[in-house]
C-alpha positions in Angstrom: 42.1 16.1 -20.0 44.0 13.1 -18.5 44.9 15.2 -15.4 41.2 15.3 -14.5 40.9 11.3 -14.5 44.2 11.0 -12.9 43.3 13.4 -9.9 40.0 11.8 -9.3 42.0 8.4 -9.1 44.6 9.9 -6.9 42.3 11.4 -4.5 39.9 8.6 -4.3 42.8 6.2 -3.9 43.7 7.6 -0.4 40.3 7.1 0.9 39.8 3.9 -0.6 43.2 2.6 0.7 42.4 3.5 4.2 38.7 1.9 4.1 40.3 -1.2 2.6 43.2 -1.5 5.4 41.0 -3.0 8.1 42.2 -6.5 8.8 39.4 -8.9 8.9 38.6 -12.1 7.5 36.9 -12.9 4.3 34.3 -14.4 6.2 33.5 -11.7 8.6 33.9 -9.2 5.8 31.1 -11.1 3.6 29.1 -10.9 6.5 29.7 -7.2 7.1 29.2 -6.2 3.4 25.9 -6.3 1.6 26.6 -7.7 -2.0 24.9 -6.2 -4.9 24.7 -5.9 -8.8 24.0 -3.0 -11.3 20.4 -4.5 -11.1 20.1 -3.2 -7.6 21.2 0.5 -8.4 17.8 2.0 -9.1 16.4 5.5 -8.1 13.2 6.3 -6.6 11.8 7.3 -9.9 12.7 3.6 -11.4 15.7 5.0 -13.3 19.1 3.2 -13.3 21.7 5.1 -11.4 25.4 3.3 -11.7 27.3 3.8 -8.7 31.0 4.8 -8.9 33.9 2.3 -8.7 35.3 2.0 -5.5 39.3 1.0 -6.1 40.9 4.0 -7.9 44.4 3.8 -7.5 46.9 5.1 -10.2 50.1 3.1 -11.5 52.9 5.6 -11.7 56.5 5.8 -12.3 56.8 8.9 -9.9 59.4 8.1 -6.8 57.6 6.6 -3.9 54.5 5.6 -5.8 53.2 2.7 -4.2 51.9 1.0 -7.9 55.1 1.4 -10.2 54.9 0.0 -13.6 56.6 -3.2 -13.9 56.7 -5.9 -16.3 54.5 -9.3 -15.3 53.5 -7.4 -11.8 49.9 -6.7 -12.9 46.9 -9.0 -13.7 43.5 -8.4 -15.4 40.7 -10.2 -14.4 38.3 -9.7 -17.3 34.9 -11.1 -18.8 34.4 -11.3 -22.5 30.9 -10.4 -22.1 31.6 -7.1 -20.2 31.8 -3.7 -22.3 33.7 -2.4 -19.5 36.2 -5.2 -19.1 36.3 -5.3 -22.9 37.7 -1.9 -23.2 40.9 -3.1 -21.2 41.2 -6.2 -23.2 41.3 -4.3 -26.5 43.8 -1.6 -25.1 45.9 -4.4 -23.9 46.0 -6.1 -27.4 46.4 -2.8 -29.3 49.3 -1.6 -27.3 50.9 -5.3 -27.1 51.0 -5.7 -23.5 49.7 -9.6 -23.7 53.3 -10.4 -22.1 53.2 -7.7 -19.9 50.0 -7.8 -18.0 48.8 -11.4 -17.6 44.8 -11.7 -18.0 42.2 -14.4 -16.8 38.8 -14.4 -18.3 35.8 -15.4 -16.2 32.7 -17.5 -17.2 29.9 -15.5 -19.0 27.0 -16.8 -16.9 26.6 -15.4 -13.7 26.1 -17.8 -10.7 25.2 -17.9 -6.8 28.5 -16.5 -5.2 27.7 -18.0 -2.1 25.7 -21.1 -3.0 25.8 -22.9 0.5 24.2 -19.9 2.2 20.4 -19.8 1.6 20.2 -16.4 2.8 22.7 -14.8 0.4 21.2 -14.6 -2.9 23.9 -12.6 -4.9 24.9 -13.8 -8.1 27.9 -12.7 -10.1 31.1 -13.7 -12.0 32.7 -17.0 -11.4 35.8 -18.8 -12.6 36.2 -21.5 -14.8 35.6 -25.1 -13.1 37.1 -27.6 -15.4 35.8 -30.3 -13.2 32.3 -28.8 -12.5 29.2 -30.0 -13.7 26.8 -28.4 -16.0 24.2 -25.9 -14.4 21.1 -24.1 -14.9 20.6 -20.3 -14.1 20.3 -18.8 -10.9 16.4 -19.8 -10.3 17.3 -23.2 -11.9 16.0 -22.9 -15.3 17.6 -22.7 -18.6 20.8 -24.2 -19.9 22.7 -26.4 -19.1 25.6 -24.1 -19.3 29.1 -25.6 -19.0 31.1 -24.7 -16.1 34.3 -24.3 -18.3 35.4 -23.1 -21.7 39.0 -23.5 -23.4 39.4 -19.7 -23.2 38.4 -19.5 -19.5 40.5 -20.6 -16.7 40.5 -20.8 -13.0 41.9 -18.3 -10.8 45.6 -18.6 -11.0 46.9 -16.2 -8.0 44.3 -16.4 -5.1 42.6 -19.6 -5.8 39.2 -17.8 -5.8 36.0 -19.7 -7.1 34.4 -16.3 -8.1 35.2 -12.5 -8.6 33.3 -11.7 -5.2 36.1 -14.1 -3.5 38.8 -12.0 -5.0 37.3 -8.7 -3.4 36.7 -10.3 -0.2 40.3 -11.7 0.0 41.8 -8.1 -0.4 39.4 -6.6 2.0 36.7 -4.9 0.0 33.9 -3.1 1.7 32.0 -1.9 -1.0 30.1 -4.9 -2.0 29.7 -4.6 -5.9 32.0 -7.3 -7.3 32.6 -6.2 -10.9 35.1 -6.8 -13.6 37.6 -5.5 -15.0 40.1 -5.8 -12.1 43.7 -4.6 -12.4 45.5 -6.7 -9.7 48.8 -6.3 -8.3 50.4 -9.7 -8.0 53.2 -8.4 -5.8 51.2 -6.5 -3.1 48.1 -9.0 -3.7 45.6 -6.1 -4.0 43.5 -4.4 -6.4 44.8 -1.4 -8.0 41.8 -0.2 -9.8 38.2 -1.5 -11.0 37.4 1.9 -12.8 37.7 0.6 -16.6 37.9 4.2 -17.8 41.1 4.8 -15.6 42.6 1.4 -16.2 42.6 2.0 -20.2 44.5 5.2 -19.8 47.1 3.3 -17.3 47.5 0.7 -20.1 48.1 3.3 -22.7 50.9 5.4 -21.0 52.3 3.5 -18.1 54.0 0.4 -19.7 55.2 1.8 -23.0 59.0 0.6 -21.8 57.5 -2.7 -22.0 55.2 -2.8 -24.7 55.6 -4.1 -28.3 53.4 -0.8 -29.7 54.7 1.8 -27.6 54.4 4.3 -30.4 50.6 4.0 -30.4 49.2 6.7 -28.3 45.6 6.2 -27.8 45.3 9.6 -25.7 47.6 12.4 -27.4 47.8 15.6 -25.4 46.4 17.6 -28.0 43.0 15.4 -28.3 42.6 14.9 -24.5 40.1 17.9 -24.2 38.1 16.5 -27.4 37.9 13.1 -25.8 36.7 14.5 -22.5 34.1 16.4 -24.4 32.8 13.4 -26.7 33.1 11.1 -23.5 30.9 13.3 -21.6 27.9 12.5 -23.6 28.6 9.2 -25.0 29.0 7.6 -21.5 25.6 8.7 -20.3 23.6 8.2 -23.3 25.4 5.5 -25.1 27.7 3.5 -22.8 25.7 3.7 -19.7 22.7 4.8 -21.9 21.9 1.2 -22.9 21.9 0.1 -19.2 19.5 2.9 -18.3 17.0 1.7 -21.1 17.2 -2.0 -20.1 17.4 -1.6 -16.2 14.7 1.0 -16.1 11.9 0.1 -13.7 9.3 2.6 -14.6 7.9 3.6 -18.1 8.9 7.2 -17.5 12.5 6.4 -16.7 13.0 4.1 -20.0 11.2 6.9 -22.1 14.0 9.4 -20.9 16.7 7.2 -21.5 15.7 6.0 -24.7 15.2 9.4 -26.2 18.4 10.4 -24.8 20.2 7.4 -26.3 18.4 7.9 -29.7 19.6 11.6 -29.9 23.1 10.5 -29.1 23.3 7.7 -31.6 22.0 9.9 -34.4 24.8 12.4 -33.5 27.4 9.8 -33.7 26.1 8.8 -37.1 26.4 12.3 -38.2 29.7 12.9 -36.7 31.2 9.6 -38.4 29.7 10.8 -41.7 32.2 13.7 -41.5 35.2 12.3 -40.0 37.1 9.2 -39.6 37.0 8.6 -35.7 35.0 10.0 -32.9 37.4 12.9 -32.3 38.6 13.5 -35.8 41.4 12.0 -37.8 43.0 9.9 -34.9 42.0 6.6 -33.1 41.7 7.3 -29.4 40.7 5.6 -26.2 37.3 7.5 -26.8 36.9 5.1 -29.9 37.5 1.8 -27.7 35.0 3.1 -25.4 32.3 3.7 -27.9 33.2 0.4 -30.0 32.6 -2.0 -26.9 29.2 -0.7 -26.8 28.4 -0.7 -30.5 29.7 -4.1 -31.0 27.0 -5.5 -28.7 24.3 -3.2 -29.6 22.3 -5.3 -32.4 23.0 -8.8 -31.1 21.9 -7.8 -27.4 21.0 -4.4 -26.7 18.4 -3.9 -29.4 16.5 -7.0 -27.8 17.4 -7.3 -24.3 17.6 -3.7 -23.3 14.9 -2.5 -25.7 17.2 -0.1 -27.5 15.4 -0.8 -30.8 14.9 2.9 -32.2 18.2 2.3 -34.1 20.5 -0.3 -35.1 24.2 -0.5 -36.1 23.4 -2.3 -39.3 21.0 0.5 -40.5 23.7 3.0 -39.7 25.8 3.1 -42.5 28.6 5.2 -41.2 28.4 3.6 -37.8 28.5 0.2 -39.4 31.6 1.2 -41.6 33.3 2.6 -38.6 32.7 -0.6 -36.5 34.3 -2.5 -39.4 37.4 -0.7 -39.3 37.9 -1.1 -35.7 36.8 -4.7 -35.6 39.3 -5.4 -38.4 42.3 -3.9 -36.4 45.0 -6.4 -35.2 44.0 -7.9 -31.7 40.3 -6.6 -32.0 38.4 -9.5 -33.2 40.6 -12.0 -31.4 39.3 -10.3 -28.2 35.7 -10.1 -29.1 33.7 -13.1 -28.2 30.2 -12.7 -29.2 28.9 -16.1 -28.2 30.1 -15.2 -24.6 28.7 -11.7 -24.8 25.2 -13.2 -25.7 25.4 -16.0 -23.4 26.2 -13.7 -20.6 23.4 -11.1 -21.0 20.6 -13.5 -22.0 21.6 -16.1 -19.1 22.6 -14.0 -16.3 19.5 -12.1 -15.2 16.4 -14.2 -14.9 14.3 -11.1 -14.0 14.7 -10.2 -17.6 14.8 -13.6 -19.2 13.6 -16.4 -16.9 14.3 -19.2 -19.2 17.8 -18.0 -20.5 16.6 -18.2 -24.1 19.5 -16.8 -26.3 18.2 -15.2 -29.6 19.7 -16.2 -32.7 20.5 -12.5 -33.5 21.4 -11.0 -37.1 24.9 -12.3 -37.0 26.6 -8.9 -36.7 30.2 -10.6 -36.9 29.6 -11.5 -40.4 28.7 -8.1 -41.2 31.8 -6.4 -39.2 34.1 -8.7 -41.5 33.0 -7.1 -44.7 35.3 -4.5 -46.2 35.2 -1.0 -44.9 36.4 1.9 -46.7 36.9 4.6 -44.0 40.7 5.0 -45.0 40.1 5.8 -48.5 36.9 7.8 -47.9 38.8 10.3 -45.6 41.9 10.5 -47.6 39.7 12.1 -50.3 38.3 14.4 -48.1 41.5 16.0 -46.9 
């Protein structure tokens, strides 16, 4: 139910806004806040335990709302590589919001975010630097990687060099500098960095400006079904791949891969019986799932050791992914080259020399025809 997500966002927004209202300089804030990444979020048992997003405001047209839906007021900071950011890119494209909400895509390979501070070892997302030089990974191995690509641009609004800079310039005290960021250009602050809530806002808050307002990716009659599938797909598939990849004990990995395998099989069984994950209607739950599945064979099977199953050997899942990949705006917002470059080159603890495996060319498979439409028309 959307009300649950909105309620969480609105309630946490109050405390987040209060916490971020302290007026401090970015330099002082950097000293006060311990920077971290998802790789630091491990429990005592060696299992990966993702922390919740810190910025959870909501765009609303209710009277008095701080963040009103307006054309060209909001901006998305995203990464082609990140599945959470990918959700927002796909929703923006499918709804026809490209001329309503601007977007900047950061570079794929993480770099040191405070390169002049030897005591600060944090690495994270950086903006394109067209005048920069090629570089190695964060331990000076691998590469060289370019400092700019044509589709990756410098920060157009704050002059930030890194995503960390964006957070520090708006007074963040959480210390996890993630994408996506839904940014308010008018108030110069972050609205939200929780992808599951951003995609709901993109679906419903900007219909008066969208070129595809009739597409409802969260119909009222399906919200309970969406919540139900999200409740097991998120921990076992979306976050499940990270639970496998970032596990630091065999026991933690064994539990994660068992959960992931069971969920993968459950999805294959569901998609053999119905066109989409909640039934006959394409929803945000499908977008959430696709963003993980499209990375599965090229990255997660190898890098995160999720090798009990593959998309290419799962007929219903592969057919399903083909249909979504071939929807207008999806392939155009899916950059497998940058997906692979990010994962294999950003974490030297996992891949010291940043070698990128050739892979199975899953994009070629996804371009082949699907028959989901005719298959399920016959069964009605």
